[in-house]
C-alpha positions as CSV (number, residue, x, y, z in Angstrom):
1,M,-3.2,-1.2,-31.0
2,D,-0.4,-2.0,-28.5
3,V,3.3,-1.1,-28.7
4,R,4.3,-4.6,-29.8
5,A,1.8,-4.5,-32.7
6,L,3.1,-1.2,-33.8
7,L,6.7,-2.5,-33.7
8,L,5.8,-5.7,-35.7
9,G,3.9,-3.7,-38.3
10,T,6.7,-1.2,-38.8
11,V,9.3,-3.9,-39.0
12,F,7.2,-5.8,-41.5
13,A,6.7,-2.7,-43.7
14,A,10.5,-2.0,-43.7
15,M,11.3,-5.6,-44.6
16,W,8.8,-5.7,-47.4
17,S,10.0,-2.4,-48.8
18,S,13.6,-3.4,-48.8
19,A,13.0,-6.1,-51.3
20,F,13.0,-3.7,-54.2
21,A,16.4,-2.2,-53.6
22,T,18.0,-5.6,-53.1
23,A,16.2,-6.9,-56.2
24,R,17.9,-4.2,-58.3
25,V,21.3,-5.5,-57.0
26,I,20.3,-9.1,-58.0
27,V,19.2,-8.3,-61.5
28,A,22.4,-6.5,-62.2
29,H,24.2,-9.8,-61.7
30,A,21.8,-12.5,-62.9
31,P,18.8,-13.1,-65.1
32,P,15.8,-11.8,-63.1
33,L,13.4,-14.8,-63.5
34,A,16.1,-17.4,-62.9
35,A,17.3,-15.6,-59.8
36,L,13.7,-15.2,-58.5
37,S,12.9,-18.8,-59.2
38,A,15.9,-19.9,-57.2
39,R,15.0,-17.7,-54.4
40,F,11.4,-19.1,-54.3
41,L,12.7,-22.7,-54.5
42,I,15.0,-22.2,-51.5
43,S,12.5,-20.2,-49.5
44,G,9.7,-22.5,-50.3
45,L,11.6,-25.6,-49.3
46,L,12.7,-24.0,-46.0
47,A,9.1,-23.0,-45.3
48,V,7.7,-26.5,-46.0
49,I,10.4,-28.1,-43.8
50,V,9.7,-25.8,-40.9
51,A,5.9,-26.3,-41.4
52,R,6.3,-30.0,-41.2
53,A,8.5,-29.7,-38.1
54,L,5.7,-27.7,-36.5
55,G,3.3,-30.5,-37.3
56,Q,1.5,-28.8,-40.2
57,S,-0.2,-31.1,-42.7
58,W,0.2,-31.5,-46.5
59,R,-3.6,-31.8,-46.6
60,L,-5.1,-28.4,-47.4
61,T,-8.7,-27.2,-47.6
62,G,-10.2,-26.3,-50.9
63,P,-9.8,-22.6,-50.4
64,Q,-6.2,-23.1,-49.3
65,T,-5.4,-25.2,-52.5
66,R,-6.9,-22.4,-54.6
67,A,-4.8,-19.9,-52.7
68,V,-1.6,-21.9,-53.3
69,I,-2.2,-22.0,-57.1
70,L,-3.7,-18.4,-57.5
71,F,-1.2,-16.6,-55.3
72,G,1.7,-18.8,-56.5
73,L,0.9,-17.6,-60.1
74,C,-0.3,-14.1,-59.4
75,Q,1.8,-13.0,-56.5
76,N,5.0,-14.9,-56.8
77,A,5.2,-15.4,-60.5
78,A,3.4,-12.4,-62.1
79,Y,3.7,-9.7,-59.4
80,L,7.3,-10.3,-58.3
81,G,8.4,-11.7,-61.7
82,L,7.3,-8.6,-63.5
83,N,8.8,-6.3,-60.9
84,F,12.2,-8.2,-61.1
85,I,12.2,-7.7,-64.9
86,A,11.1,-4.0,-64.5
87,V,13.9,-3.1,-62.0
88,Q,16.4,-3.7,-64.7
89,W,15.2,-0.5,-66.3
90,V,13.4,1.6,-63.6
91,E,14.6,2.7,-60.2
92,A,13.7,0.7,-57.2
93,S,11.8,3.7,-55.7
94,V,9.5,3.8,-58.8
95,A,8.8,0.1,-58.5
96,V,8.0,0.2,-54.8
97,I,5.6,3.2,-55.1
98,I,3.6,1.4,-57.8
99,A,3.7,-1.9,-55.8
100,A,2.5,0.0,-52.7
101,S,-0.5,1.3,-54.6
102,M,-1.9,-2.3,-54.7
103,P,-4.4,-1.5,-51.8
104,L,-5.8,1.4,-53.9
105,M,-6.2,-1.0,-56.9
106,V,-8.1,-3.5,-54.7
107,A,-10.5,-0.9,-53.5
108,A,-11.0,0.5,-57.0
109,L,-11.6,-2.9,-58.6
110,G,-13.9,-4.0,-55.7
111,W,-16.0,-0.9,-56.3
112,A,-16.0,-1.1,-60.1
113,F,-16.6,-4.9,-60.7
114,R,-18.1,-6.2,-57.4
115,G,-20.2,-3.3,-56.4
116,E,-18.4,-3.0,-53.0
117,T,-19.3,0.1,-51.1
118,V,-16.5,2.5,-50.6
119,P,-17.0,4.9,-47.6
120,P,-16.3,8.7,-48.1
121,L,-12.9,8.3,-46.4
122,G,-12.0,5.5,-48.8
123,V,-13.1,7.6,-51.8
124,A,-10.9,10.4,-50.6
125,G,-8.1,8.0,-50.0
126,L,-8.4,6.6,-53.5
127,V,-8.3,10.0,-55.1
128,T,-5.4,11.2,-52.9
129,G,-3.4,8.0,-53.3
130,L,-3.7,7.9,-57.1
131,A,-2.8,11.6,-57.3
132,G,0.3,10.9,-55.3
133,V,1.3,8.0,-57.5
134,G,0.5,10.2,-60.6
135,L,2.7,13.0,-59.3
136,I,5.7,10.7,-58.8
137,M,5.2,8.9,-62.1
138,G,4.9,12.2,-64.0
139,T,8.2,13.5,-62.6
140,R,10.0,10.2,-63.2
141,L,8.6,9.7,-66.8
142,S,9.5,13.2,-67.7
143,G,13.0,12.6,-66.3
144,G,13.5,9.5,-68.5
145,A,12.1,6.6,-66.6
146,D,11.5,3.6,-68.9
147,P,7.7,3.4,-69.9
148,L,7.9,-0.3,-70.4
149,G,9.4,-0.9,-67.0
150,V,6.7,1.3,-65.4
151,A,4.0,-0.6,-67.3
152,L,5.4,-4.0,-66.1
153,C,5.2,-2.7,-62.5
154,V,1.6,-1.7,-62.9
155,L,0.7,-5.0,-64.4
156,G,2.4,-6.8,-61.6
157,A,0.5,-4.8,-58.9
158,L,-2.8,-5.4,-60.8
159,A,-2.2,-9.2,-60.9
160,L,-1.8,-9.2,-57.1
161,A,-4.8,-7.0,-56.6
162,I,-7.0,-9.3,-58.7
163,A,-5.7,-12.3,-56.7
164,T,-6.4,-10.5,-53.5
165,L,-10.0,-9.9,-54.6
166,T,-10.8,-13.3,-55.9
167,I,-9.4,-15.6,-53.2
168,K,-11.0,-16.2,-49.8
169,G,-10.5,-18.7,-47.0
170,A,-6.8,-19.1,-47.4
171,S,-6.2,-18.5,-43.7
172,T,-8.9,-21.0,-42.6
173,G,-7.9,-24.6,-41.7
174,G,-4.5,-23.8,-40.2
175,N,-1.3,-24.8,-42.1
176,L,-0.5,-21.2,-43.0
177,L,3.2,-21.7,-43.2
178,M,2.7,-24.7,-45.4
179,V,0.4,-22.7,-47.7
180,V,3.0,-20.0,-48.0
181,G,5.8,-22.5,-48.7
182,L,3.8,-24.3,-51.4
183,Q,2.9,-20.9,-53.0
184,M,6.6,-20.2,-53.3
185,L,7.2,-23.6,-54.9
186,V,4.4,-22.9,-57.4
187,G,6.2,-19.6,-58.2
188,A,9.6,-21.3,-58.4
189,I,8.3,-23.9,-61.0
190,T,6.5,-21.3,-63.1
191,L,9.3,-18.8,-63.2
192,G,11.8,-21.6,-63.8
193,L,10.0,-22.8,-66.8
194,V,9.6,-19.3,-68.3
195,S,13.3,-18.6,-67.5
196,A,14.4,-21.7,-69.3
197,V,12.7,-20.6,-72.5
198,T,13.5,-16.8,-72.4
199,E,16.8,-16.3,-70.5
200,T,20.4,-17.2,-70.8
201,L,21.8,-18.3,-67.4
202,T,24.8,-16.1,-66.9
203,I,25.6,-15.1,-63.3
204,H,28.3,-12.6,-62.3
205,W,29.2,-13.7,-58.9
206,S,30.2,-11.0,-56.4
207,P,29.8,-10.4,-52.6
208,A,27.1,-7.8,-53.4
209,F,25.1,-10.4,-55.4
210,L,25.4,-13.1,-52.7
211,A,24.5,-10.7,-49.9
212,A,21.4,-9.4,-51.8
213,F,20.3,-12.9,-52.7
214,A,20.7,-14.3,-49.1
215,Y,19.0,-11.2,-47.8
216,Q,16.0,-11.7,-50.1
217,I,15.6,-15.3,-48.9
218,A,16.0,-14.6,-45.2
219,V,14.2,-11.2,-44.8
220,P,11.5,-10.4,-47.3
221,G,11.1,-14.1,-48.1
222,L,10.8,-15.8,-44.7
223,A,11.2,-13.3,-41.8
224,A,8.6,-10.9,-43.2
225,T,6.1,-13.7,-43.7
226,L,6.5,-14.9,-40.1
227,I,6.2,-11.4,-38.8
228,W,3.1,-10.8,-40.9
229,F,1.4,-13.9,-39.5
230,A,2.3,-12.8,-35.9
231,L,0.8,-9.3,-36.6
232,V,-2.4,-10.7,-38.2
233,G,-2.8,-13.1,-35.3
234,R,-2.4,-10.2,-32.8
235,I,-4.6,-7.5,-34.4
236,G,-6.4,-9.1,-37.4
237,A,-5.8,-8.8,-41.1
238,V,-7.7,-5.5,-41.7
239,R,-5.8,-3.6,-39.0
240,A,-2.5,-5.2,-40.0
241,A,-3.0,-4.1,-43.7
242,T,-3.0,-0.5,-42.4
243,F,0.8,-0.7,-42.2
244,H,1.1,-0.9,-46.0
245,F,0.9,2.9,-45.9
246,L,4.5,2.9,-44.7
247,N,5.8,1.1,-47.8
248,P,6.3,4.2,-50.0
249,F,8.4,5.9,-47.3
250,F,10.6,2.9,-46.5
251,G,10.9,1.9,-50.2
252,V,12.2,5.3,-51.3
253,A,14.4,5.5,-48.2
254,F,16.1,2.1,-48.9
255,A,16.6,3.0,-52.6
256,A,18.2,6.3,-51.6
257,V,20.5,4.8,-49.0
258,L,21.5,1.5,-50.6
259,L,21.5,2.5,-54.3
260,G,22.0,6.3,-54.2
261,E,18.8,7.0,-56.0
262,R,17.9,10.7,-56.0
263,V,14.8,11.9,-54.1
264,G,13.6,15.3,-55.2
265,L,11.1,17.6,-53.6
266,L,8.2,16.4,-55.8
267,D,9.1,12.8,-55.0
268,A,8.9,13.6,-51.3
269,V,5.5,15.3,-51.7
270,G,4.3,12.4,-53.9
271,V,5.3,9.8,-51.3
272,A,3.6,11.8,-48.5
273,V,0.4,12.1,-50.6
274,T,0.4,8.4,-51.6
275,M,1.0,7.4,-48.0
276,A,-2.0,9.5,-46.8
277,G,-4.2,8.0,-49.5
278,I,-3.3,4.4,-48.7
279,L,-3.8,5.0,-45.0
280,A,-7.2,6.5,-45.7
281,V,-8.3,3.5,-47.8
282,Q,-7.1,1.0,-45.2
283,L,-8.8,2.9,-42.3
284,S,-12.1,3.0,-44.3
285,R,-11.9,-0.8,-44.7
286,R,-11.3,-1.1,-41.0
287,Q,-14.4,1.0,-40.3
288,Q,-16.4,-1.3,-42.6
289,G,-15.1,-4.4,-40.8
């Protein structure tokens, strides 16, 4: 892995992880699902416009169409929607730790329901990663973290893990930016409909809200996606996924710096253990590949 790939992977992990701290700023000023729907609408339209400018087609393959629908519902609507609701009540650092455990869920579900072989390194990573998440959750729940918020984060990560296991071929046939843009639009429509039924649209405008909203569109929404594609094109999806092990560190760091969330000794130990577990699971997948 060359220096450029290392830089791309590290920047991607930082961008992805920063979404949780800025989400907490957004939901303090606006209904979570309405705000997320608007973010996806703007990001999706921009992605589709850029894709068309690059010559990408509206015509998708069968697997790409399924990916647009499945990931639009599971990733954009369920995973991020549940996390946006949850960060009203739980700290961003808690949400990002649970979200970062998604690769552990994918490995565990693949072994339990699809009979996929998990090498010894992967088994050790699963046990280690889950122990790290359990350590952090134990300290936070005993410290008063909202159980419902934690449960919503877990359900969101589980929805994304199931989608990851069940969809194949989304990257075949080109049109990747178009696929991403249409996924975002599926999420925007779904969340918009749910918001219309369940939320009252009241927005407290402030510079902090506008900055966080614009940041979510530009950085986690668009820039991180483009960097991810560049990274996958350079080193492949399996190797690129290894960088997810950095998410707990960056997520907790952003929450501490931007929101002033406290990081205790047990939190730091839990983050380190979780990172080690995720890295071991991803490295075991790379060995299989």
